[in-house]
ZANU-954329 format. One line per 2 residues: for each residue x, y, z of C-alpha. Coordinates in steps of 0.001 Angstrom, whole numbers, plus 500000, padded with zeros to 6 digits. Example, Ala and Ser with C-alpha at 12.3 -4.5 7.8 and 13.67 -1.06 7.14 Angstrom:
REM residues 2
512300 495500 507800 ~ 513670 498940 507140
END
This chain:
REM residues 447
500001 500000 500005 ~ 501321 503468 499112
502586 505867 501783 ~ 499610 508229 501535
497091 505399 501967 ~ 498965 503971 504916
498985 507315 506690 ~ 495227 507639 506190
494638 504220 507679 ~ 496959 504752 510648
494895 507548 512223 ~ 493225 506283 515422
489514 505759 515001 ~ 488849 507999 517981
490465 510917 516202 ~ 488104 510768 513256
485393 513353 513995 ~ 481834 512239 513470
480098 515511 512733 ~ 480371 517497 509566
481400 520739 511243 ~ 484566 519161 512677
485929 517402 509609 ~ 485687 514083 507841
482697 511830 508077 ~ 482953 508405 509699
484455 505683 507497 ~ 482222 502761 508366
478514 502530 507654 ~ 476061 504818 506006
475514 507361 508782 ~ 472816 510005 508565
475461 512706 508050 ~ 477118 510734 505265
473806 509998 503576 ~ 472837 513662 503762
476075 514879 502213 ~ 476172 512263 499470
472516 512860 498555 ~ 472868 516649 498317
476102 516477 496331 ~ 474511 513966 493978
471518 516300 493563 ~ 473819 519131 492456
475290 516951 489715 ~ 471788 515795 488817
470837 519356 487886 ~ 473767 519595 485486
473026 516244 483945 ~ 469336 517042 483526
470038 520288 481710 ~ 472268 518898 478958
470035 515848 478524 ~ 466964 518064 478264
468409 519968 475316 ~ 468966 516685 473525
465585 515224 474505 ~ 463644 518227 473160
465995 518822 470229 ~ 463342 517985 467639
460841 520438 469161 ~ 463468 523186 469416
464448 522770 465787 ~ 460812 522896 464658
459622 525722 466930 ~ 462623 528010 466639
463483 527158 463041 ~ 467034 525946 463770
469170 523140 462346 ~ 471441 520472 463833
474375 522834 464066 ~ 472405 525500 465947
471072 522814 468288 ~ 474677 521860 468905
475452 525512 469682 ~ 472686 525602 472319
474014 522465 473955 ~ 477625 523658 473786
477125 527234 475006 ~ 476883 526296 478672
480182 524446 478459 ~ 481936 527265 476566
480972 529894 479129 ~ 481548 527500 482019
485082 526884 480816 ~ 485791 530600 481070
484221 530970 484518 ~ 485614 527807 486105
489100 529123 486873 ~ 487827 531994 489077
485552 529538 490892 ~ 488496 527195 491426
490407 529995 493141 ~ 487361 530848 495279
486887 527157 496172 ~ 490312 527119 497806
489686 530337 499778 ~ 486001 530998 500593
483050 529186 502159 ~ 482262 526449 499646
478791 525549 500918 ~ 477533 529119 500547
478969 529439 497065 ~ 477416 526165 496026
473959 527145 497350 ~ 474095 530490 495534
475082 528815 492274 ~ 472198 526352 492501
469603 529069 493145 ~ 470798 531100 490177
470638 527910 488094 ~ 466923 527720 488824
466422 531307 487702 ~ 468165 530506 484442
465795 527585 483830 ~ 462773 529867 484286
464246 532331 481809 ~ 464974 529582 479271
461351 528467 479326 ~ 460045 531923 478396
462488 532472 475553 ~ 460792 533230 472224
463745 533054 469859 ~ 467038 531325 469295
469001 534389 470436 ~ 467016 534710 473713
467484 531033 474512 ~ 471155 531344 473711
471479 534243 476170 ~ 469945 532170 478990
472423 529412 478187 ~ 475283 531849 478541
474060 532908 481997 ~ 473614 529276 482956
477228 528563 481946 ~ 478437 531078 484504
476403 529769 487434 ~ 477217 526085 486890
480980 526703 486659 ~ 481523 526413 490374
479984 522984 490902 ~ 482947 520793 489967
485754 522597 491875 ~ 483543 523165 494914
482390 519564 495112 ~ 485864 518123 494517
487357 520247 497303 ~ 484559 519304 499710
484833 515613 498831 ~ 488538 515652 499612
487947 517154 503066 ~ 484953 515015 503996
485989 511508 502925 ~ 489251 509575 503509
491360 508613 500482 ~ 490815 504858 500718
487095 505058 500057 ~ 486729 508043 497724
486200 505827 494693 ~ 483106 504251 496253
481761 507577 497485 ~ 482383 509219 494126
480383 506397 492605 ~ 477423 507340 494807
477741 511046 494001 ~ 478166 510514 490267
474900 508583 490165 ~ 473274 511967 490619
474633 513201 487327 ~ 473364 510078 485590
469970 510101 487260 ~ 469679 513753 486278
470517 512855 482670 ~ 467876 510104 482795
465395 512579 484220 ~ 466210 514961 481380
465609 512288 478765 ~ 462570 510570 480257
460650 513235 482155 ~ 461610 516348 480213
461326 514511 476901 ~ 457848 513236 477695
456787 516623 479095 ~ 457826 518150 475794
455772 515532 473944 ~ 452620 516157 475993
452987 519914 476588 ~ 455937 521780 475064
459692 522153 475329 ~ 459180 525209 477550
457687 523095 480327 ~ 460736 520804 480082
462860 523656 481425 ~ 460337 524847 483966
459978 521439 485629 ~ 463697 521651 486467
463498 525055 488138 ~ 461565 524198 491328
463926 521399 492525 ~ 466875 523760 492166
465410 526281 494620 ~ 464652 523518 497124
468177 522163 496772 ~ 469743 525586 497299
467809 525913 500572 ~ 468859 522404 501694
472533 523048 500980 ~ 472529 526304 502918
470530 525065 505910 ~ 471544 521416 506277
475316 521496 505630 ~ 478181 523303 507346
481559 524203 505936 ~ 484150 521541 506909
487735 522195 507878 ~ 490172 522171 504978
492653 519292 504800 ~ 495798 521430 504905
494482 523882 507506 ~ 493267 521167 509835
496877 520036 510158 ~ 498378 523470 510609
499774 523511 507068 ~ 497934 526516 505599
499762 527945 502609 ~ 498486 530724 500389
499722 530075 496877 ~ 499331 532738 494115
497072 531438 491374 ~ 499681 531392 488558
502000 529273 490745 ~ 499090 527083 491835
498131 526221 488285 ~ 501763 525618 487416
501940 523090 490247 ~ 498705 521463 489135
500007 520938 485591 ~ 503426 519826 486827
501899 516591 488170 ~ 502130 514261 485184
499515 511811 486384 ~ 497010 514637 486879
497525 515864 483313 ~ 496874 512376 481904
493783 511870 484081 ~ 492375 515247 483020
492845 514461 479328 ~ 491309 510990 479570
488340 512214 481617 ~ 487601 514889 479028
487665 512262 476251 ~ 485004 510225 478011
482763 513226 478473 ~ 483272 514175 474833
481597 510987 473693 ~ 478870 510972 476340
477931 514575 475522 ~ 477545 513623 471862
475237 510772 472844 ~ 473165 512964 475136
472707 515605 472449 ~ 471945 513390 469453
470926 510070 471043 ~ 467155 510670 470897
467367 511869 467300 ~ 469427 508804 466417
466911 506442 468040 ~ 463997 508062 466229
465597 508077 462773 ~ 467522 504807 462894
464782 502696 464466 ~ 461616 504672 463606
460637 505298 467216 ~ 458354 507986 468553
459477 510695 470981 ~ 458451 508810 474127
459861 505475 472994 ~ 463158 507073 471956
463595 508843 475267 ~ 462770 505591 477090
465500 503775 475218 ~ 467976 506444 476221
466739 506055 479772 ~ 467895 502438 479715
471421 503735 479014 ~ 471081 505747 482209
470342 502568 484157 ~ 473449 500994 482764
475483 504076 483618 ~ 474305 504028 487253
475327 500397 487598 ~ 478691 501253 486041
479650 504067 488406 ~ 478573 502105 491468
480565 499042 490484 ~ 483630 500900 489149
484311 502883 492304 ~ 483814 499902 494619
485957 497612 492474 ~ 488870 500036 492400
488733 500627 496157 ~ 488588 496895 496866
491616 496201 494625 ~ 493540 498983 496384
492815 497476 499780 ~ 494138 494194 498380
497470 495803 497584 ~ 497011 496987 493986
498277 500560 494369 ~ 497453 501473 490749
493993 499888 490873 ~ 492125 503117 490131
494181 503687 486992 ~ 493898 500047 485890
490125 499920 486312 ~ 489634 503162 484370
491904 501973 481556 ~ 489986 498708 481238
486706 500615 481260 ~ 487610 502861 478348
489098 500044 476284 ~ 486242 497643 477054
483513 500139 476277 ~ 485109 500895 472897
485227 497222 471935 ~ 481637 496583 473004
480160 499673 471305 ~ 481812 498933 467968
479504 495946 467484 ~ 476124 497761 467220
477544 500891 465558 ~ 479439 499008 462831
476263 497710 461187 ~ 472528 498440 461120
471318 495934 463702 ~ 467696 495563 464833
467025 497520 468019 ~ 466398 494361 470083
469892 493095 469301 ~ 471693 496444 469462
470222 497731 472733 ~ 471978 495239 475081
475339 496293 473584 ~ 474495 499959 474015
473555 499455 477681 ~ 476599 497295 478458
478991 499728 476721 ~ 477546 502617 478724
477924 500728 481994 ~ 481522 499798 481271
482515 503317 480148 ~ 481000 505083 483174
482669 502582 485521 ~ 485894 504450 484850
484673 507810 486131 ~ 484724 507275 489973
488287 505847 489936 ~ 489481 508750 487781
487872 511331 490061 ~ 489275 509722 493179
492735 509376 491636 ~ 492881 513096 490842
492447 513910 494530 ~ 495074 511304 495432
497812 513014 493472 ~ 497095 516647 494525
497759 518527 497752 ~ 494580 519650 499606
495249 523369 499229 ~ 495186 522841 495428
492086 520647 495156 ~ 489757 523433 494011
492123 524845 491432 ~ 493152 521378 490187
489505 520527 489608 ~ 489015 523840 487882
491720 522991 485358 ~ 490066 519617 484780
486660 521234 484418 ~ 487965 523674 481791
489146 520836 479584 ~ 486018 518849 480275
483894 521866 479370 ~ 485795 522324 476137
485237 518667 475305 ~ 481514 518897 476091
481416 522070 474027 ~ 483101 520442 471084
480970 517288 471204 ~ 477638 518654 469867
479456 520733 467271 ~ 481711 517880 466193
478991 515231 466147 ~ 476642 517579 464294
479308 518562 461754 ~ 480292 514950 461031
476685 513814 460720 ~ 475941 516680 458305
479013 515835 456182 ~ 478395 512088 456157
474762 512382 455147 ~ 471594 514379 455552
471297 513911 459274 ~ 469716 510453 458903
470024 507670 461442 ~ 472741 506001 459383
474795 509203 459279 ~ 474596 509489 463070
475455 505825 463517 ~ 478618 506227 461456
479426 509398 463393 ~ 479211 507524 466701
481422 504778 465262 ~ 484095 507290 464266
484015 508990 467648 ~ 484687 505692 469434
488335 505872 468358 ~ 489330 508533 470961
487918 506336 473751 ~ 490164 503446 472814
493181 505740 472579 ~ 492384 507196 476025
492322 503727 477559 ~ 495790 503053 476130
497129 506394 477377 ~ 496019 505536 480933
498505 502664 480916 ~ 501210 505318 481016
499743 506813 484186 ~ 500155 503477 485984
503885 504209 486187 ~ 503619 507752 487503
500578 507438 489798 ~ 502267 505737 492832
505045 508351 492872 ~ 502712 511350 492531
500222 509943 495091 ~ 503043 509330 497584
504371 512892 497085 ~ 500889 514388 497658
500421 512205 500747 ~ 503735 513341 502202
502724 516960 501699 ~ 499550 516380 503727
501276 515206 506881 ~ 502300 517837 509427
506013 518416 509847
END
């Protein structure tokens, strides 16, 4: 077991505080405090997942009502990520310095206001403006949550806990496809945005009233160090393992964002499904994704406890490579839906199984006082990937054909290549991860 993991395990159980205000949550069992934190953090990610999925689920109605094409639909889906990429760095700096719970609650409440505004938009330009505002308010979620996760949960179980939290993003995406898509079918696309607004206001209240700001990892040990932001980002990018993990994570989100944006359209045109049936099929992918993140995080943590120091990297590498191989089968030929769907679900489960180990590994290799800014750097690249996905998928589909189901199927097949390459690149990180994790662990211990 690596040095950082051993130091985490060696702390006497009596020194592990059991209330949120004093520090980390208890390791064993699903306490009420732990359940509360995990549920609220998962709900924050659920909002983000629901938004992007909603744009894809109501894509047909948006194109018809606003008179836009595939490329403009891609612009609407990508705008949040573009603006978020620009706003994430400032939020990363704030996450390492200010009260994270208050910032998170404020961001969520403004998110709800943006949803209300989106629903009353009467033109493409107005809807685009609401998406720009939304990009600003969602920028803080990733760095704030990553920093809080690092302070609340010990290193040896972060993969499992991240699996729980990431289910929120997937459930939110499923909600966006199933509920918002069906609401659009029965009422209109405007109501698809409005049904997301009310939960955001309730969640903002719950974050502010039910959670307290925990002690920061470095400060709790008397190691507070104020680092200027240019030097902080230099240190973040100097960790080789972190750079690889960031690039691979962005690649995975690139593909998933393309599926979320054009998946419903693909199902309708390739298999002749109606709106409700198509969104239901995409909902099955969400079920597979939930299973994947829950299994992936637990598996990596279990292998680490068994002595496999690089288990998080190995599991993520296998997930990306395995998902690529599985998904090639239904995308390479025009299969009937009954035969193709099991492959789609399995590929989604395997791919998402790599996300919790990757998220936990990034915290492993960084010092606590840099967690917020390190996650901000990752979020910038992820946002750029999510931004590029709708534009890239839409561009390829338009060049390959007329936007038919076959054109989208070939587009998905082409875009599988980066996933396989990312899985191979992760093998390089197996060599650097133990060294970088040990260095970060040594920096956490008081001198």
